[in-house]
NUTI-678220 format. One record per residue (C-alpha): residue number from 1; residue in one letter; x, y, z. Coordinates in steps of 0.1 Angstrom, whole numbers, padded with zeros to 4 digits. Example, Ala and Ser with C-alpha at 12.3 -4.5 7.8 and 13.67 -1.06 7.14 Angstrom:
2
<site><k>1</k><r>a</r><c1>0123</c1><c2>-0045</c2><c3>0078</c3></site>
<site><k>2</k><r>s</r><c1>0137</c1><c2>-0011</c2><c3>0071</c3></site>
This chain:
252
<site><k>1</k><r>m</r><c1>1495</c1><c2>1218</c2><c3>0972</c3></site>
<site><k>2</k><r>r</r><c1>1516</c1><c2>1216</c2><c3>0943</c3></site>
<site><k>3</k><r>e</r><c1>1492</c1><c2>1219</c2><c3>0915</c3></site>
<site><k>4</k><r>q</r><c1>1511</c1><c2>1189</c2><c3>0892</c3></site>
<site><k>5</k><r>a</r><c1>1506</c1><c2>1167</c2><c3>0925</c3></site>
<site><k>6</k><r>m</r><c1>1507</c1><c2>1132</c2><c3>0913</c3></site>
<site><k>7</k><r>a</r><c1>1472</c1><c2>1115</c2><c3>0910</c3></site>
<site><k>8</k><r>i</r><c1>1454</c1><c2>1087</c2><c3>0918</c3></site>
<site><k>9</k><r>t</r><c1>1432</c1><c2>1075</c2><c3>0894</c3></site>
<site><k>10</k><r>t</r><c1>1416</c1><c2>1040</c2><c3>0888</c3></site>
<site><k>11</k><r>e</r><c1>1394</c1><c2>1025</c2><c3>0870</c3></site>
<site><k>12</k><r>p</r><c1>1366</c1><c2>1010</c2><c3>0890</c3></site>
<site><k>13</k><r>g</r><c1>1375</c1><c2>0974</c2><c3>0887</c3></site>
<site><k>14</k><r>g</r><c1>1412</c1><c2>0982</c2><c3>0900</c3></site>
<site><k>15</k><r>a</r><c1>1406</c1><c2>1004</c2><c3>0929</c3></site>
<site><k>16</k><r>a</r><c1>1410</c1><c2>0976</c2><c3>0951</c3></site>
<site><k>17</k><r>a</r><c1>1438</c1><c2>0960</c2><c3>0933</c3></site>
<site><k>18</k><r>a</r><c1>1457</c1><c2>0997</c2><c3>0931</c3></site>
<site><k>19</k><r>a</r><c1>1449</c1><c2>0999</c2><c3>0967</c3></site>
<site><k>20</k><r>r</r><c1>1473</c1><c2>0967</c2><c3>0976</c3></site>
<site><k>21</k><r>l</r><c1>1499</c1><c2>0979</c2><c3>0959</c3></site>
<site><k>22</k><r>r</r><c1>1501</c1><c2>1011</c2><c3>0973</c3></site>
<site><k>23</k><r>l</r><c1>1499</c1><c2>0992</c2><c3>1001</c3></site>
<site><k>24</k><r>l</r><c1>1529</c1><c2>0969</c2><c3>0993</c3></site>
<site><k>25</k><r>q</r><c1>1546</c1><c2>1002</c2><c3>0980</c3></site>
<site><k>26</k><r>l</r><c1>1547</c1><c2>1014</c2><c3>1020</c3></site>
<site><k>27</k><r>v</r><c1>1559</c1><c2>0982</c2><c3>1030</c3></site>
<site><k>28</k><r>s</r><c1>1583</c1><c2>0980</c2><c3>1008</c3></site>
<site><k>29</k><r>p</r><c1>1622</c1><c2>0973</c2><c3>1018</c3></site>
<site><k>30</k><r>a</r><c1>1629</c1><c2>0997</c2><c3>0994</c3></site>
<site><k>31</k><r>l</r><c1>1609</c1><c2>1027</c2><c3>1008</c3></site>
<site><k>32</k><r>p</r><c1>1640</c1><c2>1054</c2><c3>1016</c3></site>
<site><k>33</k><r>v</r><c1>1635</c1><c2>1061</c2><c3>1052</c3></site>
<site><k>34</k><r>g</r><c1>1662</c1><c2>1046</c2><c3>1066</c3></site>
<site><k>35</k><r>a</r><c1>1648</c1><c2>1016</c2><c3>1089</c3></site>
<site><k>36</k><r>f</r><c1>1675</c1><c2>0989</c2><c3>1078</c3></site>
<site><k>37</k><r>s</r><c1>1696</c1><c2>1010</c2><c3>1103</c3></site>
<site><k>38</k><r>y</r><c1>1679</c1><c2>1004</c2><c3>1133</c3></site>
<site><k>39</k><r>s</r><c1>1673</c1><c2>0968</c2><c3>1156</c3></site>
<site><k>40</k><r>e</r><c1>1651</c1><c2>0987</c2><c3>1186</c3></site>
<site><k>41</k><r>g</r><c1>1673</c1><c2>0972</c2><c3>1207</c3></site>
<site><k>42</k><r>l</r><c1>1673</c1><c2>0937</c2><c3>1194</c3></site>
<site><k>43</k><r>e</r><c1>1717</c1><c2>0944</c2><c3>1192</c3></site>
<site><k>44</k><r>v</r><c1>1714</c1><c2>0948</c2><c3>1229</c3></site>
<site><k>45</k><r>l</r><c1>1702</c1><c2>0911</c2><c3>1233</c3></site>
<site><k>46</k><r>v</r><c1>1715</c1><c2>0896</c2><c3>1212</c3></site>
<site><k>47</k><r>q</r><c1>1750</c1><c2>0905</c2><c3>1226</c3></site>
<site><k>48</k><r>a</r><c1>1737</c1><c2>0896</c2><c3>1257</c3></site>
<site><k>49</k><r>g</r><c1>1730</c1><c2>0864</c2><c3>1241</c3></site>
<site><k>50</k><r>r</r><c1>1691</c1><c2>0871</c2><c3>1253</c3></site>
<site><k>51</k><r>l</r><c1>1686</c1><c2>0860</c2><c3>1217</c3></site>
<site><k>52</k><r>v</r><c1>1698</c1><c2>0830</c2><c3>1198</c3></site>
<site><k>53</k><r>d</r><c1>1679</c1><c2>0814</c2><c3>1171</c3></site>
<site><k>54</k><r>a</r><c1>1642</c1><c2>0821</c2><c3>1159</c3></site>
<site><k>55</k><r>a</r><c1>1625</c1><c2>0804</c2><c3>1186</c3></site>
<site><k>56</k><r>g</r><c1>1638</c1><c2>0829</c2><c3>1213</c3></site>
<site><k>57</k><r>l</r><c1>1633</c1><c2>0860</c2><c3>1184</c3></site>
<site><k>58</k><r>q</r><c1>1596</c1><c2>0847</c2><c3>1182</c3></site>
<site><k>59</k><r>p</r><c1>1579</c1><c2>0852</c2><c3>1221</c3></site>
<site><k>60</k><r>w</r><c1>1597</c1><c2>0887</c2><c3>1215</c3></site>
<site><k>61</k><r>l</r><c1>1581</c1><c2>0899</c2><c3>1185</c3></site>
<site><k>62</k><r>e</r><c1>1545</c1><c2>0884</c2><c3>1195</c3></site>
<site><k>63</k><r>a</r><c1>1546</c1><c2>0902</c2><c3>1227</c3></site>
<site><k>64</k><r>e</r><c1>1555</c1><c2>0939</c2><c3>1210</c3></site>
<site><k>65</k><r>l</r><c1>1523</c1><c2>0930</c2><c3>1190</c3></site>
<site><k>66</k><r>e</r><c1>1506</c1><c2>0922</c2><c3>1219</c3></site>
<site><k>67</k><r>r</r><c1>1514</c1><c2>0945</c2><c3>1247</c3></site>
<site><k>68</k><r>g</r><c1>1544</c1><c2>0971</c2><c3>1231</c3></site>
<site><k>69</k><r>t</r><c1>1542</c1><c2>1005</c2><c3>1226</c3></site>
<site><k>70</k><r>l</r><c1>1542</c1><c2>0998</c2><c3>1191</c3></site>
<site><k>71</k><r>t</r><c1>1505</c1><c2>0990</c2><c3>1194</c3></site>
<site><k>72</k><r>l</r><c1>1496</c1><c2>1025</c2><c3>1213</c3></site>
<site><k>73</k><r>e</r><c1>1515</c1><c2>1038</c2><c3>1177</c3></site>
<site><k>74</k><r>a</r><c1>1489</c1><c2>1016</c2><c3>1153</c3></site>
<site><k>75</k><r>a</r><c1>1464</c1><c2>1029</c2><c3>1173</c3></site>
<site><k>76</k><r>a</r><c1>1466</c1><c2>1062</c2><c3>1171</c3></site>
<site><k>77</k><r>l</r><c1>1469</c1><c2>1058</c2><c3>1131</c3></site>
<site><k>78</k><r>a</r><c1>1429</c1><c2>1064</c2><c3>1123</c3></site>
<site><k>79</k><r>p</r><c1>1424</c1><c2>1091</c2><c3>1149</c3></site>
<site><k>80</k><r>l</r><c1>1457</c1><c2>1108</c2><c3>1132</c3></site>
<site><k>81</k><r>r</r><c1>1443</c1><c2>1102</c2><c3>1097</c3></site>
<site><k>82</k><r>q</r><c1>1414</c1><c2>1118</c2><c3>1107</c3></site>
<site><k>83</k><r>a</r><c1>1430</c1><c2>1150</c2><c3>1121</c3></site>
<site><k>84</k><r>l</r><c1>1454</c1><c2>1155</c2><c3>1090</c3></site>
<site><k>85</k><r>k</r><c1>1424</c1><c2>1149</c2><c3>1065</c3></site>
<site><k>86</k><r>h</r><c1>1404</c1><c2>1181</c2><c3>1085</c3></site>
<site><k>87</k><r>w</r><c1>1435</c1><c2>1197</c2><c3>1080</c3></site>
<site><k>88</k><r>r</r><c1>1439</c1><c2>1193</c2><c3>1049</c3></site>
<site><k>89</k><r>q</r><c1>1410</c1><c2>1202</c2><c3>1040</c3></site>
<site><k>90</k><r>a</r><c1>1408</c1><c2>1232</c2><c3>1062</c3></site>
<site><k>91</k><r>q</r><c1>1443</c1><c2>1243</c2><c3>1047</c3></site>
<site><k>92</k><r>g</r><c1>1423</c1><c2>1241</c2><c3>1012</c3></site>
<site><k>93</k><r>g</r><c1>1389</c1><c2>1257</c2><c3>1022</c3></site>
<site><k>94</k><r>e</r><c1>1373</c1><c2>1228</c2><c3>1014</c3></site>
<site><k>95</k><r>a</r><c1>1354</c1><c2>1221</c2><c3>1053</c3></site>
<site><k>96</k><r>d</r><c1>1351</c1><c2>1234</c2><c3>1088</c3></site>
<site><k>97</k><r>s</r><c1>1361</c1><c2>1208</c2><c3>1106</c3></site>
<site><k>98</k><r>g</r><c1>1359</c1><c2>1228</c2><c3>1139</c3></site>
<site><k>99</k><r>g</r><c1>1387</c1><c2>1230</c2><c3>1166</c3></site>
<site><k>100</k><r>d</r><c1>1425</c1><c2>1231</c2><c3>1157</c3></site>
<site><k>101</k><r>p</r><c1>1432</c1><c2>1200</c2><c3>1138</c3></site>
<site><k>102</k><r>l</r><c1>1472</c1><c2>1203</c2><c3>1135</c3></site>
<site><k>103</k><r>a</r><c1>1469</c1><c2>1209</c2><c3>1176</c3></site>
<site><k>104</k><r>a</r><c1>1455</c1><c2>1175</c2><c3>1176</c3></site>
<site><k>105</k><r>v</r><c1>1480</c1><c2>1158</c2><c3>1155</c3></site>
<site><k>106</k><r>a</r><c1>1508</c1><c2>1179</c2><c3>1175</c3></site>
<site><k>107</k><r>d</r><c1>1492</c1><c2>1162</c2><c3>1206</c3></site>
<site><k>108</k><r>l</r><c1>1492</c1><c2>1127</c2><c3>1198</c3></site>
<site><k>109</k><r>d</r><c1>1523</c1><c2>1126</c2><c3>1176</c3></site>
<site><k>110</k><r>g</r><c1>1540</c1><c2>1146</c2><c3>1214</c3></site>
<site><k>111</k><r>w</r><c1>1524</c1><c2>1118</c2><c3>1232</c3></site>
<site><k>112</k><r>l</r><c1>1535</c1><c2>1092</c2><c3>1212</c3></site>
<site><k>113</k><r>l</r><c1>1568</c1><c2>1102</c2><c3>1210</c3></site>
<site><k>114</k><r>a</r><c1>1574</c1><c2>1107</c2><c3>1245</c3></site>
<site><k>115</k><r>l</r><c1>1567</c1><c2>1067</c2><c3>1253</c3></site>
<site><k>116</k><r>r</r><c1>1599</c1><c2>1061</c2><c3>1234</c3></site>
<site><k>117</k><r>e</r><c1>1615</c1><c2>1056</c2><c3>1267</c3></site>
<site><k>118</k><r>a</r><c1>1653</c1><c2>1058</c2><c3>1246</c3></site>
<site><k>119</k><r>p</r><c1>1668</c1><c2>1090</c2><c3>1229</c3></site>
<site><k>120</k><r>e</r><c1>1674</c1><c2>1069</c2><c3>1205</c3></site>
<site><k>121</k><r>l</r><c1>1641</c1><c2>1058</c2><c3>1192</c3></site>
<site><k>122</k><r>r</r><c1>1635</c1><c2>1092</c2><c3>1198</c3></site>
<site><k>123</k><r>a</r><c1>1659</c1><c2>1100</c2><c3>1170</c3></site>
<site><k>124</k><r>q</r><c1>1650</c1><c2>1072</c2><c3>1153</c3></site>
<site><k>125</k><r>q</r><c1>1611</c1><c2>1086</c2><c3>1149</c3></site>
<site><k>126</k><r>r</r><c1>1620</c1><c2>1116</c2><c3>1144</c3></site>
<site><k>127</k><r>q</r><c1>1640</c1><c2>1108</c2><c3>1113</c3></site>
<site><k>128</k><r>m</r><c1>1622</c1><c2>1079</c2><c3>1098</c3></site>
<site><k>129</k><r>g</r><c1>1588</c1><c2>1108</c2><c3>1103</c3></site>
<site><k>130</k><r>a</r><c1>1609</c1><c2>1134</c2><c3>1085</c3></site>
<site><k>131</k><r>s</r><c1>1623</c1><c2>1109</c2><c3>1057</c3></site>
<site><k>132</k><r>l</r><c1>1591</c1><c2>1095</c2><c3>1050</c3></site>
<site><k>133</k><r>l</r><c1>1578</c1><c2>1134</c2><c3>1052</c3></site>
<site><k>134</k><r>q</r><c1>1600</c1><c2>1141</c2><c3>1026</c3></site>
<site><k>135</k><r>l</r><c1>1599</c1><c2>1114</c2><c3>1003</c3></site>
<site><k>136</k><r>l</r><c1>1556</c1><c2>1118</c2><c3>1001</c3></site>
<site><k>137</k><r>a</r><c1>1566</c1><c2>1161</c2><c3>0992</c3></site>
<site><k>138</k><r>d</r><c1>1589</c1><c2>1148</c2><c3>0966</c3></site>
<site><k>139</k><r>l</r><c1>1558</c1><c2>1128</c2><c3>0952</c3></site>
<site><k>140</k><r>g</r><c1>1534</c1><c2>1152</c2><c3>0951</c3></site>
<site><k>141</k><r>w</r><c1>1521</c1><c2>1157</c2><c3>0983</c3></site>
<site><k>142</k><r>p</r><c1>1532</c1><c2>1174</c2><c3>1007</c3></site>
<site><k>143</k><r>l</r><c1>1521</c1><c2>1184</c2><c3>1040</c3></site>
<site><k>144</k><r>p</r><c1>1502</c1><c2>1220</c2><c3>1045</c3></site>
<site><k>145</k><r>a</r><c1>1527</c1><c2>1247</c2><c3>1062</c3></site>
<site><k>146</k><r>p</r><c1>1507</c1><c2>1262</c2><c3>1090</c3></site>
<site><k>147</k><r>e</r><c1>1500</c1><c2>1299</c2><c3>1073</c3></site>
<site><k>148</k><r>p</r><c1>1513</c1><c2>1311</c2><c3>1039</c3></site>
<site><k>149</k><r>g</r><c1>1555</c1><c2>1308</c2><c3>1040</c3></site>
<site><k>150</k><r>a</r><c1>1559</c1><c2>1289</c2><c3>1070</c3></site>
<site><k>151</k><r>a</r><c1>1578</c1><c2>1252</c2><c3>1073</c3></site>
<site><k>152</k><r>p</r><c1>1551</c1><c2>1223</c2><c3>1075</c3></site>
<site><k>153</k><r>p</r><c1>1550</c1><c2>1210</c2><c3>1105</c3></site>
<site><k>154</k><r>s</r><c1>1576</c1><c2>1183</c2><c3>1114</c3></site>
<site><k>155</k><r>l</r><c1>1563</c1><c2>1147</c2><c3>1128</c3></site>
<site><k>156</k><r>a</r><c1>1570</c1><c2>1118</c2><c3>1137</c3></site>
<site><k>157</k><r>w</r><c1>1569</c1><c2>1082</c2><c3>1124</c3></site>
<site><k>158</k><r>p</r><c1>1534</c1><c2>1070</c2><c3>1132</c3></site>
<site><k>159</k><r>a</r><c1>1523</c1><c2>1106</c2><c3>1123</c3></site>
<site><k>160</k><r>a</r><c1>1542</c1><c2>1108</c2><c3>1088</c3></site>
<site><k>161</k><r>f</r><c1>1528</c1><c2>1069</c2><c3>1082</c3></site>
<site><k>162</k><r>a</r><c1>1490</c1><c2>1084</c2><c3>1087</c3></site>
<site><k>163</k><r>w</r><c1>1497</c1><c2>1114</c2><c3>1062</c3></site>
<site><k>164</k><r>a</r><c1>1511</c1><c2>1081</c2><c3>1041</c3></site>
<site><k>165</k><r>g</r><c1>1479</c1><c2>1063</c2><c3>1041</c3></site>
<site><k>166</k><r>l</r><c1>1456</c1><c2>1094</c2><c3>1037</c3></site>
<site><k>167</k><r>c</r><c1>1477</c1><c2>1109</c2><c3>1006</c3></site>
<site><k>168</k><r>l</r><c1>1474</c1><c2>1067</c2><c3>0995</c3></site>
<site><k>169</k><r>e</r><c1>1442</c1><c2>1068</c2><c3>0999</c3></site>
<site><k>170</k><r>i</r><c1>1449</c1><c2>1035</c2><c3>1024</c3></site>
<site><k>171</k><r>g</r><c1>1422</c1><c2>1033</c2><c3>1050</c3></site>
<site><k>172</k><r>s</r><c1>1418</c1><c2>1007</c2><c3>1084</c3></site>
<site><k>173</k><r>p</r><c1>1427</c1><c2>0982</c2><c3>1093</c3></site>
<site><k>174</k><r>e</r><c1>1450</c1><c2>0983</c2><c3>1057</c3></site>
<site><k>175</k><r>l</r><c1>1472</c1><c2>1008</c2><c3>1075</c3></site>
<site><k>176</k><r>e</r><c1>1474</c1><c2>0997</c2><c3>1109</c3></site>
<site><k>177</k><r>e</r><c1>1479</c1><c2>0962</c2><c3>1091</c3></site>
<site><k>178</k><r>a</r><c1>1513</c1><c2>0978</c2><c3>1075</c3></site>
<site><k>179</k><r>y</r><c1>1525</c1><c2>0995</c2><c3>1101</c3></site>
<site><k>180</k><r>l</r><c1>1526</c1><c2>0964</c2><c3>1120</c3></site>
<site><k>181</k><r>y</r><c1>1540</c1><c2>0942</c2><c3>1094</c3></site>
<site><k>182</k><r>g</r><c1>1561</c1><c2>0967</c2><c3>1083</c3></site>
<site><k>183</k><r>w</r><c1>1582</c1><c2>0963</c2><c3>1118</c3></site>
<site><k>184</k><r>i</r><c1>1580</c1><c2>0933</c2><c3>1122</c3></site>
<site><k>185</k><r>a</r><c1>1594</c1><c2>0926</c2><c3>1091</c3></site>
<site><k>186</k><r>n</r><c1>1623</c1><c2>0953</c2><c3>1099</c3></site>
<site><k>187</k><r>q</r><c1>1633</c1><c2>0931</c2><c3>1133</c3></site>
<site><k>188</k><r>i</r><c1>1631</c1><c2>0906</c2><c3>1119</c3></site>
<site><k>189</k><r>s</r><c1>1657</c1><c2>0917</c2><c3>1088</c3></site>
<site><k>190</k><r>a</r><c1>1677</c1><c2>0924</c2><c3>1117</c3></site>
<site><k>191</k><r>a</r><c1>1676</c1><c2>0895</c2><c3>1136</c3></site>
<site><k>192</k><r>v</r><c1>1686</c1><c2>0874</c2><c3>1106</c3></site>
<site><k>193</k><r>r</r><c1>1717</c1><c2>0901</c2><c3>1104</c3></site>
<site><k>194</k><r>l</r><c1>1722</c1><c2>0899</c2><c3>1143</c3></site>
<site><k>195</k><r>v</r><c1>1718</c1><c2>0868</c2><c3>1154</c3></site>
<site><k>196</k><r>p</r><c1>1726</c1><c2>0857</c2><c3>1125</c3></site>
<site><k>197</k><r>l</r><c1>1692</c1><c2>0840</c2><c3>1115</c3></site>
<site><k>198</k><r>g</r><c1>1689</c1><c2>0823</c2><c3>1083</c3></site>
<site><k>199</k><r>s</r><c1>1672</c1><c2>0836</c2><c3>1055</c3></site>
<site><k>200</k><r>t</r><c1>1644</c1><c2>0806</c2><c3>1055</c3></site>
<site><k>201</k><r>e</r><c1>1638</c1><c2>0809</c2><c3>1092</c3></site>
<site><k>202</k><r>g</r><c1>1632</c1><c2>0844</c2><c3>1086</c3></site>
<site><k>203</k><r>q</r><c1>1607</c1><c2>0838</c2><c3>1065</c3></site>
<site><k>204</k><r>r</r><c1>1590</c1><c2>0811</c2><c3>1081</c3></site>
<site><k>205</k><r>l</r><c1>1588</c1><c2>0837</c2><c3>1115</c3></site>
<site><k>206</k><r>q</r><c1>1571</c1><c2>0862</c2><c3>1094</c3></site>
<site><k>207</k><r>l</r><c1>1546</c1><c2>0835</c2><c3>1077</c3></site>
<site><k>208</k><r>q</r><c1>1537</c1><c2>0824</c2><c3>1113</c3></site>
<site><k>209</k><r>l</r><c1>1531</c1><c2>0858</c2><c3>1124</c3></site>
<site><k>210</k><r>a</r><c1>1511</c1><c2>0873</c2><c3>1101</c3></site>
<site><k>211</k><r>p</r><c1>1477</c1><c2>0859</c2><c3>1115</c3></site>
<site><k>212</k><r>l</r><c1>1487</c1><c2>0876</c2><c3>1150</c3></site>
<site><k>213</k><r>i</r><c1>1491</c1><c2>0906</c2><c3>1123</c3></site>
<site><k>214</k><r>a</r><c1>1462</c1><c2>0905</c2><c3>1113</c3></site>
<site><k>215</k><r>e</r><c1>1441</c1><c2>0901</c2><c3>1143</c3></site>
<site><k>216</k><r>r</r><c1>1459</c1><c2>0928</c2><c3>1160</c3></site>
<site><k>217</k><r>a</r><c1>1455</c1><c2>0957</c2><c3>1131</c3></site>
<site><k>218</k><r>a</r><c1>1414</c1><c2>0944</c2><c3>1132</c3></site>
<site><k>219</k><r>d</r><c1>1415</c1><c2>0958</c2><c3>1173</c3></site>
<site><k>220</k><r>l</r><c1>1439</c1><c2>0984</c2><c3>1175</c3></site>
<site><k>221</k><r>a</r><c1>1417</c1><c2>1001</c2><c3>1140</c3></site>
<site><k>222</k><r>a</r><c1>1389</c1><c2>1006</c2><c3>1159</c3></site>
<site><k>223</k><r>a</r><c1>1412</c1><c2>1010</c2><c3>1195</c3></site>
<site><k>224</k><r>d</r><c1>1413</c1><c2>1041</c2><c3>1215</c3></site>
<site><k>225</k><r>p</r><c1>1450</c1><c2>1045</c2><c3>1219</c3></site>
<site><k>226</k><r>h</r><c1>1447</c1><c2>1068</c2><c3>1252</c3></site>
<site><k>227</k><r>q</r><c1>1426</c1><c2>1041</c2><c3>1265</c3></site>
<site><k>228</k><r>l</r><c1>1455</c1><c2>1011</c2><c3>1256</c3></site>
<site><k>229</k><r>w</r><c1>1487</c1><c2>1002</c2><c3>1276</c3></site>
<site><k>230</k><r>s</r><c1>1527</c1><c2>0995</c2><c3>1270</c3></site>
<site><k>231</k><r>g</r><c1>1534</c1><c2>0964</c2><c3>1287</c3></site>
<site><k>232</k><r>g</r><c1>1571</c1><c2>0970</c2><c3>1271</c3></site>
<site><k>233</k><r>v</r><c1>1598</c1><c2>0968</c2><c3>1298</c3></site>
<site><k>234</k><r>g</r><c1>1623</c1><c2>0945</c2><c3>1286</c3></site>
<site><k>235</k><r>a</r><c1>1621</c1><c2>0965</c2><c3>1252</c3></site>
<site><k>236</k><r>g</r><c1>1623</c1><c2>0998</c2><c3>1266</c3></site>
<site><k>237</k><r>l</r><c1>1648</c1><c2>0986</c2><c3>1287</c3></site>
<site><k>238</k><r>a</r><c1>1667</c1><c2>0973</c2><c3>1251</c3></site>
<site><k>239</k><r>q</r><c1>1663</c1><c2>1001</c2><c3>1235</c3></site>
<site><k>240</k><r>l</r><c1>1681</c1><c2>1025</c2><c3>1270</c3></site>
<site><k>241</k><r>r</r><c1>1713</c1><c2>1001</c2><c3>1265</c3></site>
<site><k>242</k><r>h</r><c1>1721</c1><c2>1000</c2><c3>1227</c3></site>
<site><k>243</k><r>a</r><c1>1737</c1><c2>1032</c2><c3>1232</c3></site>
<site><k>244</k><r>e</r><c1>1764</c1><c2>1018</c2><c3>1262</c3></site>
<site><k>245</k><r>l</r><c1>1772</c1><c2>0992</c2><c3>1237</c3></site>
<site><k>246</k><r>y</r><c1>1811</c1><c2>0988</c2><c3>1230</c3></site>
<site><k>247</k><r>s</r><c1>1809</c1><c2>0982</c2><c3>1195</c3></site>
<site><k>248</k><r>r</r><c1>1770</c1><c2>0988</c2><c3>1171</c3></site>
<site><k>249</k><r>l</r><c1>1763</c1><c2>0976</c2><c3>1134</c3></site>
<site><k>250</k><r>f</r><c1>1730</c1><c2>0994</c2><c3>1146</c3></site>
<site><k>251</k><r>r</r><c1>1716</c1><c2>1029</c2><c3>1155</c3></site>
<site><k>252</k><r>s</r><c1>1689</c1><c2>1016</c2><c3>1179</c3></site>
């Protein structure tokens, strides 16, 4: 960890406010990870005439929040964050966490990546994860290398997001809320351009989904990802068909 790594310091009364602001930064559309370039199958549905307005988009997003692969990723954030914390402590000689925390991170990271059926989605997860890790390193929070002189491990998007939560001192269920909120915001942004959906309709839909996002985040923060299941078959099929489109605006 570089000696001049950015430190998070706040007065006691401003700690909560600072945490909220760091959370907002993590879900900001200005975060340079390229999320705006992916539709995750929405482009297929729009071209097929399956999604033509906000009324059609809302149940699709609700289904993903209820039983999509997204939910397993959100449930994995807490164990990923904990394993990464142990890994950082072990590298800094602060504590003996027992076992191999990096292996635990790699196993869970690989399992989540394997749940994504479409090669485009797996490439998306890798690209966004690498971009976020590079950003965090540039801000002073590089992921520790396994050994001196070695390159830090590569992580896909959920594990990189967990590392961001650890670096920015964001815990559960706020981290899970941010993950779900960011995904919904990106999907609505894609729909605004694809359907096309009016910007006001997009904002109205984001507001309507807020209670469900908060509810699911609270549930998933306490869940074991290995005890959950994904029922997002339609999403998986749409994502697989994206590579077959004749013309495309998005990368997935």
